[in-house]
N, C-alpha and C positions, 0 to 999 in steps of 0.2 A: 265277549268273544263273538265275532260276526259269523253267521251261518254261511255267508258267501265266501269265507276265507278258506284257502287250502291249508291242510294241516300236515305237519312234519313232526317226526320225533325230535329232531335237532335242527335248528337253524343257526348257521354260522355267518357272521357279518365280517367280510374281508377274506381275500384269497391269498394273502401273503403266507410266509412260512408257518405262522401260528395257526391260521385258518386251515391251511392244507393239512397240517399235522392232526388237527382235531377232526376234520372231515374224514380223512382216511381211517382213523382209528374207529370212529363211530360207524362208518359204512361197513367196515370189515366185521363189526360186531352185529351186523344185521339191522341197524337202525335206518329209518328213512330220513335222509339228510338232504338239505339244500344249502347252497352257499349264495349269499347276496354280495355282489361285487359292483361297485359303482363305476369302475373303469371298464373299458371295452374289452380288455383281455385279463386273464387270471395271472397271478404272480405277485401282485402287490408292489409296493415301492421298492422292495428288495430287488425284484427282477427288472423293473422298468426304469427307475430313475435313481437307484441307490447303489446297493452292493455290486450287482452284476455289471452294469455299464461302467461304473467307476473303476472296478478292478480290471475290466477288459481294456479300458483306456490306459490304465497304468501299465499293463503288459505291453501294449502297443508302443508306449513311450520308451519303456525299458529296451524293447527290441530295437527301436530306432537308435537309441543311444549306444547300445552294444555294437550295432552295425557300423555306426559312424566312427567308433573308437577302436575297432578291431584292426590290428595291423594287416591281417589277411585280406581285408576288404577295403583298404584305403584307396586302391585304384578305382573301385566301383562305389565309393562312398556316396551317400545321398548328396546330390548337388543342391537341390532345393528342398528345404524342410517342409514336410506336409503340414497343412493347416490343422488347427484344432478340429475343424469340421471334418476333415479327411480322417483323422484319427478316431473320432466318434463314430464315423460311418462303419469302420471295421468292428466296433463294439456292438453296433445295432444288430448285426447278424446273430451274435450270441444271444442277445435279448430275445429275438424272435424264436430262435430254436428252443430256448428255455421255456418260453410261454407256450409254444405248441406242445412241448413234451408234458408240461404240467396240465394242460387241458386234457390230455389222454388219460391222466390219472383219474380225473373226475368221471370221464366217460366210462372207463373200465369198471369203476366201482358204483355206477348208477347214481352218482351225486348230481343233482340238478343245479345248474348255474343260472341265477337270475340277475340280470344287469339292472342296476339302479341304486338310488340312495335309500337306505333303510332308516326307519324312525319308529320307535315304540309308541303304540297307541294305548296299550295297557300291558300289564306284566307278561302276558302270553301272546300278544298280537303285535306284529309290525306292519307298517305300510311301506311298500316299496314304490318309490317315485322314479319312473324311467326318464331318460333324456328328453323324450318328446312329450312328456307330461302324463303318460298313462300311469295309472295307479293300481296296485294289487295288494290285497290283504293276505297275510300269511300268519298262521299260528303254529306254535310248537310247545312241547313239554319243557325243553331245555334250550338255552341259547349260549353261544360263545361269541363274545365280541373280540375281534382280531383286526381292528381297523388301522393299526400301525401309528406312525407319527409323521410329523412334517417339520421342516425347519422353522424355528422361532423367528417371527417377523415383527420387530418393533413398529408401532404405528407411525412413527416420525421418519421412517426410512422409505424412500420411494422405490419399491421393487419393480415398478413398471418402467423405470429408466433403463435404456439399453446397455448401460455400463455397470449396473448394479445387479448382483446375482446372489442366490443362495445355493445350497448344495443340490437342490432339484433343478434349478434353471441353469446352472453353470454348464450342464451338458448340452445346452442349446447354443452355446457360444460358437460363433462362426469363424473367427480368426484368432490366432494366438496373440495375446497382448504383449507389448514390450515390457510392461510392468503391471503388477497387481498387488493390492493390499488385501490380506486375509485377516479379517477381524474374528478372533476366536481361535485359540491354539489347542483345541481338543483333538480328538482322534481325526475328525473330518478335516479340520484346519491343517494339521500336520501332514496328513496324507496328500492333500492338494498342494501344499507347499513343496513337497518332494516332486510331485508330478510337474508343476509349472517350472521348477528349476531344471528338470530334465529337458524341458522345451526351450530353455535359455531365457525364460522370462525373469525379470528382476522381481524379487518377492520381499514384501514386508509382512512378517508374521506378527500380529499384535496379540499378546497374551494378557488376559485380564488377571492372571494370577502370578505368583512368584516363580513357579517352575512349570515346565511342560509336563503334561500328563502325570500329575502328582500322585495318582493311584498306583503307578508303577514302582518297581524297585529303583532305589536311588542311582545305582550304577547304570541301569538301563536309561534313566532320564539323562544322566550326564553324557552317555554315549550318543543318544539321539540329538541332544543339543549340539554336541561337538560336530557331528556329521552333517546336520542341517546347515550349520554355519560354514563348515568346510565346503559344502556345495554352493554356498553363496547366499543363503537365506539370511536376511537381517531380522533378528528376533528382538522384539521390544516387550519386556516383562512389566507387570504391574501397571498397565495402562487401561484407561476406560474411555469409551467413546463419548464425546460431547454432542456432536451432530455430524451428519453426512451431507456434503454439499455436491450435488451432481452438476456437471458442466458438459458442454458440448464435446470437449476434447479430453475428458477424464472425470475423475471423482476425487474430491478432497475429503479425507477423514480428519475431522478436528477432534483432538484428544483433550481430556480435561487437564492434562499436564501442560497444555499450551502448544504441543506439537501439531503440525499440519502435514499430513501425508498425501501428496497428490500422485496418483497413478492412473494408468489407462483404464483400469477396472477395479471393482471392489467385490470381494466375495465375503458375504456376511455368514459366518459359521459359528455363531455364538448361541448354542443350545437348540433344543427341539421341543415340540409340543405334541402331546397325545391327541390323536384324532377322535375325540369324544364329543365334539360339538355336533349339534343338530341330530342327535340320536334320540332325544326325548328322555334322557336318563334322569334328569333332575325331578321330573314329575313322578318317577318311580321310587324316589328316595335314594338314588345313586348319585352322589355328588363328586365329580372329578375335582382334583386339586387345581391350584393356580396355573400349573403347566399342562393341564388337560389329562393327567394320569388318573386312572381309575384304581381305587383302593381295593385290594383283594386279600383273602386269607391264605393260609398255607395250601389250600386245595384250589386256588384260583377262582374262588367264589366271590362275588360282589356282595353288597348289602342284601340282595335277593338271592337266596341259595340256588335257584335254578338258572341264574344268569351268571356266566363265567366270563372272565376277561384274561387274555394272554397276549404276549408279544410286547412291542414297543408302547402300546397304549397303557400298559401298567408300569412303565418306567424301567428301572434297572432289571437285568443288565443291558437291555436294548441291543441284543445281538440276534441276527437271523437264525443262527444255530440254536440258541437258547429258546427262541420263539417257537420253533418247530417242536422241540421237546415239551415246552409248556402246553402247546396245543394237544399233544398226545396225552399228557398227564391229566389235563382237564377232562378230555374225552374218557380217559380211564375212570375217572371219578363218576362220570355220567353213566357209563355202561356197566361198571363193576362195583360202584359204591365206595371206592377208595382211590387214593392218589399215590403216585410213586415219586413225589417231588424230591425225595432224598437223592435220586439219581443225578440231580443237577447241582449238587453241593459245590463241586469245584468246576467252574465253567472256564475254559481256556479263552484268553483274550488274544485276538489277532488284529494287529495294526499294520496296515499296508503302506508304511512309509518306505523310503529307500535308504538303508536296508530295512527290512521289515522286523516287527517285534511280536513276540508271543509270550504269554505269561500264564502260569497256573499255580494256584495255591497262595501261600502267604509270602510276603517279602521280608527283607531284613528288618525294616522299620517296625513292622507288625510283630515279628518274633521277639525283637528286643523289648518292645513295650509290654508284651505278655510274659516276659521273664523266662522264655524257653531257651535252654542251652543248645544252640545250634552251631553248625559249622558249615563251611562253604567249599564246594568242589567246582573248579572251573576248567573249561577247555577253550582255548583261543582258536578261532577258525584258521588263523594264519599258519597253525602248526599241523593242520589236517591235510593229508595228501589230496583228498577229493577237492577241497577248497583251492589248493594250489593248482590243480589241473584245470578247474573251471575259471580261475582268476577271481573268485568271489571270496577273498580272504578277510574281509572286514566282518567282525562280529565275534560272538562268544556264546557258550552255553554255561549256565550257572545253576548248580543244584544246591539247594539248602536242605540240610538233614539234621536230625537230632544227634547230638554228640554221643549219647549213650546207647540208644536203641538203633541208630542208623536209619530210622524211619525218614522217608522223603517228605519234606514239609512244603517245598515250593520249587518250581522250575521256571527259569527266566532265560529267554533266548533272544539274541539280537543279531540279525544277519540274514543272508540269503536263505530262503526256505524255512525261516523260523516257524511260521504257522503250520508247516508240515512236520517239522522235527519235534514240536512240542507233544504230538500225540503218542510218541513212543513212551515218553515219561508219564503221560496221562494214564496209559494202560497199566503201568506199573503202580502208580499212586492209587489206583482204584482197587488194587488187591488188598485183601484183608490179612491181618496178622503179619507174619514174617515175610510175606511176599512183597510187601511194600518197603524194601530197604535198599540201601546203596549197594549191597552185595549182589543184587540181581544184575546190575550193569557190569560188575567186575567178573562175574561168573558166566556171562553170556558172550557167545562168539558173534561178532558183527561182521557183515560183509565188508570187504576191503578192496578198494577205497570207497568209503561212503561218508556222508555227513552224519549219519547215525552213530558212527564211531565216536563222535564227540561225547556221548554218554559214558563210554568206557574210560576215556581220557579224563573226564570231569570226576568220575567216581574214584579213580585211582588217585587223582589230585586231592580229593577230599579225605580219603583214607589216610594219606600221608600226613594230614594235619592232626589226626587223632591217635595214630599208632606210632 
């Protein structure tokens, strides 16, 4: 440990949701905290080139489509469709506001932000290398690694080519392409397929597996596949890339099946890698796996108990919402000596396709495999007054519950506002004992007309199946 180094109680590497959650919890407990961030502004990938800008872009596209198709606005409908660059510009203001707001959190809690790349020199010392080459040594009792993840980039794909993108660089696209191939049909691939179809772009969605988003409930998977195809997305399942051929007027994706897909642009969305490189972890005995994910225990501790890791850099569930909680739980272990990781047992999934998807708990496939006697309650959005008023009638809410105890086992929603609607069910599922049953929704008065009423409709539908 160098005598010239500045000392902190806790050093956090990365200022995304995981780093922010850890920093705030430690600071409020009276710890001297600093955050090392290599980017020029706080917020991490979530704020600057991931969740926030992509969801703001999606909203802009949805508003444009809604305006263009509304009978009330046909006379003033958009004559010239805005470019991709124009739509991104509207998202940039949200990013700036988010980053400024998050900066105030650190200021109010006396958390020092140090800009630069962190690297461990020994188990309790890091060197921070700033953009202009200046170096500073920092020491701490505890560390939290919250460096996030990045798109996986195969070495044989030229990502410097102006027509080849990943999920970070796609937001720098200047003009809307007439056609695009999206390689990888995970969450990011499906979301961008929906967005580009909203812009009128011809979309090839290449899936390396048999089904889209196979971790979801089968009925939701089928609905997503149907509606993507109905929107005009061409889905190709069980395909694998052979090579990517960049050209001056487009990109050709050669598949091992012999197919050749030529489009104006290619979005490579096949996996992500944890940002664990260049941190000096291997010398400490912390060995990330082949995708850069850091192995942790139940308390988010690495192989060295005073070094914690949270967020995307540890892999699943790789959600901004979960990362923030993980940061708080790791910090709780640092300041209180125990962790509350049980609070994140059931993490809701939000997928911002059009329509959007949200899921919580187990699906039918998992319950059947476990031999649990369950039943299903459904509410079709087309039957809800609120959905009819807004015109957003595509979708449904599905509740899975135990046939005998009526305990809620899973909630699956497909349609407008699904990621919001799911939280009503989440609150009920988190209750202990008899509070977590289908009867809650039957005996609760919902505002009318609302989308939340879907819970009462689905609960009554389910009860009719068992009584």
